[in-house]
C-alpha positions in Angstrom: -4.5 7.8 14.1 -1.8 5.7 13.7 -4.7 3.1 12.9 -5.2 5.6 9.7 -2.2 6.6 8.4 -0.7 2.3 9.5 -4.6 2.1 6.4 -3.1 4.6 4.1 0.4 3.4 3.5 -1.3 -0.4 2.7 -4.5 2.0 0.7 -1.7 3.3 -1.9 0.0 0.4 -2.7 -2.7 -1.7 -3.9 -4.2 1.4 -5.3 -1.2 3.0 -7.6 -0.4 -0.9 -9.0 -4.7 -0.2 -9.7 -4.5 3.2 -12.0 -1.2 1.5 -13.8 -3.8 -1.4 -14.6 -7.0 1.5 -15.3 -4.9 3.7 -17.5 -3.9 1.0 -20.1 -8.3 -0.5 -19.5 -7.4 -4.0 -17.7 -10.2 -2.6 -14.8 -12.8 -5.1 -16.0 -11.3 -8.4 -13.2 -10.0 -5.2 -10.6 -14.0 -4.0 -10.1 -14.6 -6.6 -9.9 -11.9 -7.4 -6.3 -12.7 -3.6 -5.5 -16.6 -4.4 -5.9 -16.2 -7.6 -3.4 -13.7 -5.2 -1.3 -15.9 -2.5 -0.8 -18.4 -4.8 0.2 -16.3 -6.6 2.3 -14.7 -3.6 4.1 -18.0 -2.1 5.0 -19.1 -4.9 6.8 -16.3 -5.6 9.0 -16.0 -1.9 9.7 -19.8 -1.7 10.9 -19.0 -4.5 13.2 -15.8 -3.0 13.8 -17.7 -0.1 15.1 -20.3 -1.9 16.9 -18.0 -3.5 19.2 -14.4 -1.7 19.7 -15.6 1.7 18.5 -13.5 4.5 15.8 -10.6 2.2 16.0 -12.8 -1.1 14.6 -13.6 1.0 12.5 -10.1 1.9 11.3 -9.1 -1.5 11.7 -12.3 -3.1 9.9 -12.1 -0.5 6.9 -7.6 -2.2 7.3 -8.8 -5.7 7.0 -11.0 -5.4 4.1 -8.2 -4.0 2.3 -5.5 -5.9 3.4 -8.2 -9.7 3.2 -8.2 -9.3 -1.0 -7.1 -5.6 -3.0 -3.8 -5.6 -1.5 -1.9 -9.0 -2.7 -4.7 -9.1 -5.4 -4.0 -5.8 -7.5 -0.3 -6.3 -7.6 -1.1 -10.3 -8.7 -3.5 -8.4 -11.7 -0.4 -6.3 -12.5 2.3 -8.9 -12.3 0.4 -11.0 -15.0 0.1 -7.4 -17.4 4.0 -6.7 -16.7 6.3 -9.3 -15.8 8.6 -6.7 -14.5 6.1 -6.3 -11.5 6.8 -8.9 -9.5 7.1 -10.2 -5.8 10.6 -9.0 -5.7 9.9 -6.3 -7.7 7.8 -5.0 -4.6 9.0 -6.7 -2.0 12.8 -4.3 -3.1 10.6 -0.6 -3.3 8.5 -1.6 0.2 11.3 -3.3 2.6 12.9 0.2 3.1 9.7 1.5 3.8 8.1 -1.1 5.8 11.9 -1.2 7.8 12.1 2.4 8.3 8.3 2.4 9.6 7.5 -0.3 11.7 11.4 1.1 13.5 9.4 4.5 14.0 6.5 2.0 15.7 8.3 0.3 17.7 11.2 3.3 19.4 9.4 6.6 18.5 13.1 8.0 19.6 14.1 7.3 15.9 12.1 9.3 14.1 14.0 12.1 12.7 17.1 9.3 11.7 13.9 7.5 9.2 13.1 10.4 8.3 16.3 11.4 6.8 17.0 7.8 5.5 13.4 7.7 4.4 14.5 11.3 2.1 17.5 9.7 0.9 16.5 7.4 -0.7 14.1 9.8 -2.2 16.6 11.8 -3.9 18.7 8.5 -4.5 15.7 6.9 -7.1 15.2 10.9 -7.8 18.7 10.4 -8.9 18.2 7.2 -10.6 15.6 8.2 -12.9 17.3 11.4 -13.8 20.4 9.5 -14.7 18.0 6.5 -16.2 16.1 9.6 -19.3 19.3 11.3 -20.1 20.6 8.0 -21.2 
C-alpha cells in the first residue's frame, strides 16, 4: 500500500499539469508522450511483476511514470505558461515532499505532519480568498 501512495503522489503531480494543457487545447504533444509512457509502463510492470510480484508491478508503474510524464508534462506546461516554472513547482512541492519523507522515516511525526499540511492548505485557501477580493 505504501508503494501505491508513492505512485499516486507522483501521478497527481503530472496529471494536474496535463489537465491544464488539455483544457487549453495543447494536447497533441502531450498525448504522444502519454502513449509512449503508457507502453513503457506496461512493459516495466510486466517485467517487475514477473520477477518481484505485486511490488514489482507497482515499482514498474512508478518508474514508467517517472521516466517520461513526471518531468516532461510540467515542462510542456512551463513552455505554454511561463508562470509554471521550475521554481514554482519546487515552491509548491517542497512542503509536501518534506512532510511525506518525514512520515516515511519518522512515523511518530505523522500527526504533526498532518496538522502542518492542514495549516498549509488553510493558508493557501486564505491567500486565494484574499486575491479574489482584490
